[in-house]
KEKE-3310 file (N, C-alpha, C; in steps of 0.2 Angstrom, whole numbers, plus 5000, padded with zeros to 4 digits):
npx = (5074:5062:5046:5030:5012:5007:5017:5020:5008:5009:5021:5018:5007:5014:5020:5020:5024:5025:5024:5031:5027:5022:5009:5007:4995:4990:4978:4976:4978:4991:4983:4979:4974:4984:4995:5007:5013:5017:5023:5014:5002:5000:4987:4976:4978:4966:4959:4968:4967:4956:4948:4954:4965:4983:4998:5009:5020:5029:5035:5042:5046:5052:5055:5059:5068:5074:5070:5071:5059:5057:5045:5042:5032:5036:5033:5026:5030:5035:5047:5056:5064:5072:5079:5089:5093:5109:5114:5120:5120:5119:5108:5099:5087:5071:5060:5042:5030:5017:5011:5007:5015:5028:5046:5055:5067:5082:5093:5108:5115:5133:5142:5157:5168:5178:5187:5191:5196:5203:5217:5211:5207:5198:5183:5170:5155:5140:5125:5110:5096:5087:5071:5070:5061:5052:5055:5054:5044)
npy = (5345:5356:5357:5367:5364:5368:5370:5359:5352:5359:5354:5342:5342:5344:5334:5325:5313:5295:5284:5272:5263:5269:5278:5283:5287:5298:5295:5280:5263:5258:5256:5246:5254:5266:5259:5258:5246:5245:5257:5271:5285:5297:5299:5312:5325:5329:5317:5310:5317:5321:5332:5330:5323:5319:5317:5305:5297:5296:5287:5286:5282:5284:5275:5278:5290:5289:5294:5299:5299:5305:5308:5313:5317:5329:5336:5349:5352:5345:5333:5334:5325:5324:5316:5311:5295:5287:5278:5265:5264:5255:5243:5236:5223:5224:5215:5219:5225:5220:5205:5204:5212:5216:5216:5231:5240:5248:5261:5266:5280:5286:5298:5309:5315:5327:5320:5323:5312:5305:5310:5324:5318:5314:5304:5292:5294:5289:5295:5294:5285:5279:5276:5265:5258:5243:5226:5217:5225)
npz = (4961:4969:4969:4969:4971:4961:4951:4949:4942:4930:4925:4925:4914:4904:4900:4886:4879:4877:4892:4904:4919:4935:4946:4962:4972:4985:4992:4988:4985:4974:4957:4943:4934:4937:4933:4923:4910:4899:4887:4886:4884:4898:4910:4912:4922:4929:4931:4938:4951:4965:4975:4987:4987:4982:4972:4978:4975:4959:4946:4931:4914:4898:4885:4872:4871:4883:4894:4912:4924:4942:4953:4970:4985:4997:5011:5009:4995:4980:4975:4960:4950:4934:4922:4908:4902:4899:4885:4887:4900:4917:4922:4937:4941:4950:4961:4962:4972:4969:4962:4949:4943:4932:4935:4940:4933:4937:4937:4942:4947:4945:4949:4947:4961:4969:4982:4998:5007:4998:4996:4988:4974:4960:4964:4962:4965:4971:4965:4961:4960:4946:4939:4926:4917:4916:4916:4901:4897)
capx = (5072:5057:5041:5025:5007:5005:5022:5020:5004:5013:5026:5015:5003:5019:5022:5016:5027:5023:5029:5029:5029:5017:5009:5005:4991:4989:4971:4974:4984:4992:4979:4979:4973:4990:5001:5008:5017:5020:5024:5007:5001:4997:4981:4974:4979:4960:4958:4971:4966:4949:4949:4961:4973:4989:5003:5013:5025:5026:5040:5041:5053:5052:5060:5063:5071:5077:5069:5067:5056:5055:5042:5041:5029:5039:5030:5021:5033:5037:5055:5056:5070:5070:5085:5091:5097:5114:5112:5124:5118:5119:5102:5097:5080:5070:5053:5039:5025:5011:5014:5006:5018:5034:5051:5057:5073:5083:5100:5110:5119:5137:5146:5164:5166:5184:5185:5195:5200:5207:5220:5206:5206:5190:5180:5164:5149:5133:5120:5102:5092:5081:5068:5071:5056:5049:5058:5050:5039)
capy = (5352:5355:5361:5369:5359:5372:5369:5351:5351:5362:5350:5333:5343:5344:5326:5323:5307:5289:5282:5266:5267:5269:5283:5283:5293:5298:5291:5274:5259:5257:5251:5245:5264:5269:5257:5258:5242:5248:5265:5274:5292:5298:5301:5318:5328:5329:5311:5307:5320:5324:5338:5331:5316:5322:5313:5303:5294:5293:5284:5286:5281:5283:5271:5280:5295:5288:5300:5295:5305:5303:5312:5311:5321:5329:5341:5354:5350:5336:5333:5331:5323:5322:5314:5306:5291:5284:5271:5260:5264:5246:5242:5230:5221:5222:5212:5224:5224:5215:5198:5203:5217:5214:5219:5236:5240:5254:5263:5269:5285:5288:5305:5310:5322:5326:5318:5325:5307:5302:5317:5327:5317:5312:5298:5292:5294:5286:5301:5294:5278:5280:5271:5263:5253:5236:5221:5213:5227)
capz = (4962:4974:4964:4972:4967:4952:4945:4947:4936:4924:4923:4922:4908:4899:4899:4881:4876:4880:4898:4906:4926:4941:4949:4968:4975:4993:4993:4985:4982:4964:4954:4935:4932:4939:4932:4914:4910:4891:4887:4886:4886:4904:4911:4913:4929:4932:4932:4944:4957:4967:4979:4993:4985:4978:4970:4983:4971:4953:4942:4923:4910:4891:4882:4865:4873:4890:4899:4918:4928:4948:4958:4978:4990:5002:5014:5003:4989:4977:4973:4953:4946:4927:4920:4902:4906:4893:4881:4891:4908:4919:4927:4941:4942:4957:4962:4964:4977:4967:4960:4942:4939:4931:4938:4939:4931:4942:4935:4948:4943:4949:4949:4951:4964:4974:4989:5004:5010:4994:4993:4983:4969:4959:4966:4960:4972:4969:4965:4959:4959:4942:4937:4919:4913:4917:4912:4895:4894)
cpx = (5066:5051:5034:5019:5005:5010:5022:5015:5005:5017:5022:5011:5008:5023:5018:5017:5022:5027:5026:5031:5023:5016:5004:5002:4991:4985:4970:4980:4985:4988:4980:4980:4979:4996:5001:5014:5020:5020:5015:5007:4999:4990:4981:4976:4973:4958:4962:4969:4958:4950:4953:4965:4979:4994:5008:5019:5024:5035:5039:5046:5050:5056:5063:5068:5075:5076:5067:5065:5055:5052:5041:5038:5034:5036:5026:5024:5032:5044:5054:5064:5069:5078:5085:5097:5103:5112:5113:5124:5116:5112:5103:5089:5079:5062:5050:5033:5019:5014:5011:5009:5025:5040:5053:5064:5075:5091:5101:5116:5125:5140:5153:5165:5174:5182:5193:5199:5203:5211:5217:5206:5199:5188:5172:5161:5143:5128:5112:5101:5088:5079:5070:5067:5054:5053:5051:5043:5038)
cpy = (5351:5360:5362:5364:5363:5371:5362:5350:5354:5358:5343:5336:5344:5339:5324:5316:5300:5287:5276:5268:5266:5278:5282:5288:5293:5295:5284:5270:5259:5252:5250:5251:5267:5267:5256:5253:5243:5253:5266:5281:5293:5300:5309:5321:5327:5323:5308:5311:5322:5329:5338:5326:5321:5316:5311:5303:5295:5292:5284:5286:5280:5280:5273:5287:5294:5291:5296:5301:5302:5307:5310:5317:5323:5336:5344:5355:5345:5339:5330:5330:5320:5321:5310:5300:5288:5277:5265:5260:5256:5248:5237:5231:5220:5218:5218:5222:5219:5211:5200:5210:5215:5218:5224:5235:5246:5254:5266:5274:5287:5295:5306:5316:5321:5324:5320:5317:5303:5308:5322:5324:5315:5305:5297:5290:5291:5292:5299:5288:5281:5276:5271:5258:5248:5231:5217:5218:5230)
cpz = (4964:4970:4969:4967:4960:4948:4944:4944:4930:4921:4920:4916:4904:4896:4892:4879:4880:4886:4900:4914:4932:4943:4955:4972:4981:4997:4992:4984:4975:4962:4947:4931:4932:4937:4926:4913:4901:4893:4884:4888:4893:4904:4914:4919:4933:4935:4938:4951:4959:4972:4985:4991:4982:4977:4976:4979:4964:4950:4936:4919:4902:4888:4876:4868:4878:4896:4906:4923:4936:4951:4963:4980:4995:5004:5010:4998:4986:4974:4966:4951:4940:4924:4914:4905:4898:4890:4884:4898:4911:4923:4931:4939:4949:4957:4964:4969:4975:4962:4952:4939:4937:4935:4937:4938:4935:4938:4941:4945:4947:4945:4950:4954:4969:4980:4995:5008:5004:4991:4986:4975:4966:4962:4963:4966:4969:4969:4965:4958:4954:4941:4929:4915:4918:4913:4907:4896:4887)
residu = (MET:LEU:LYS:SER:ARG:GLU:ASP:LEU:LYS:GLU:PHE:TYR:ASN:GLY:LEU:ASN:ASP:ALA:TYR:GLU:GLY:TYR:VAL:GLN:MET:SER:ASP:ALA:ARG:ILE:THR:SER:HIS:HIS:LEU:PHE:LYS:THR:PRO:GLN:THR:LEU:PRO:LYS:TRP:GLU:ALA:LEU:HIS:ASN:GLU:VAL:ASN:TYR:ILE:LEU:GLU:MET:ALA:LEU:PHE:ASN:PRO:VAL:SER:LYS:GLN:SER:ILE:LEU:ILE:ARG:GLN:GLN:ASN:SER:LYS:TRP:LEU:VAL:ILE:ASP:LYS:LYS:LEU:GLU:ASP:ASN:GLU:PRO:THR:GLU:SER:PHE:PHE:THR:LEU:THR:GLU:ASP:THR:PRO:LYS:MET:LYS:ILE:ALA:GLN:ILE:TRP:GLU:GLU:GLU:LYS:ASN:GLU:PHE:CYS:LEU:ASP:MET:GLY:VAL:LEU:GLU:PRO:LYS:TYR:LEU:LEU:PHE:ALA:GLY:PHE:GLU:ASN:ALA)
# end
């Protein structure tokens, strides 16, 4: 779902649980201030933003509720995917860009859809790649 900057601010300010993940701002590399290796409360919206920057990408995961949030800037809006992962959702681990960051766990979500090339039978199709926390976080 695409959100305006004001809608994104309202959504972000409503995130009151502890999350692990990262925030990539438009004007800086990811720093330890924007990397949450263990679940913690998110920084205030105003602490992230100055007059000209914006959230470029954000991936969050709440290990208690299994909530996975992905936010990506697209033109003048932000794509927001907010999904609850199932308890037995398989994940794969991937190295990240920095040496001091643990591997990221990513869950690939598949959904059944009718497929015209399979006699309109239900076929599993990949739908989402969701952040599922860090290894050993």
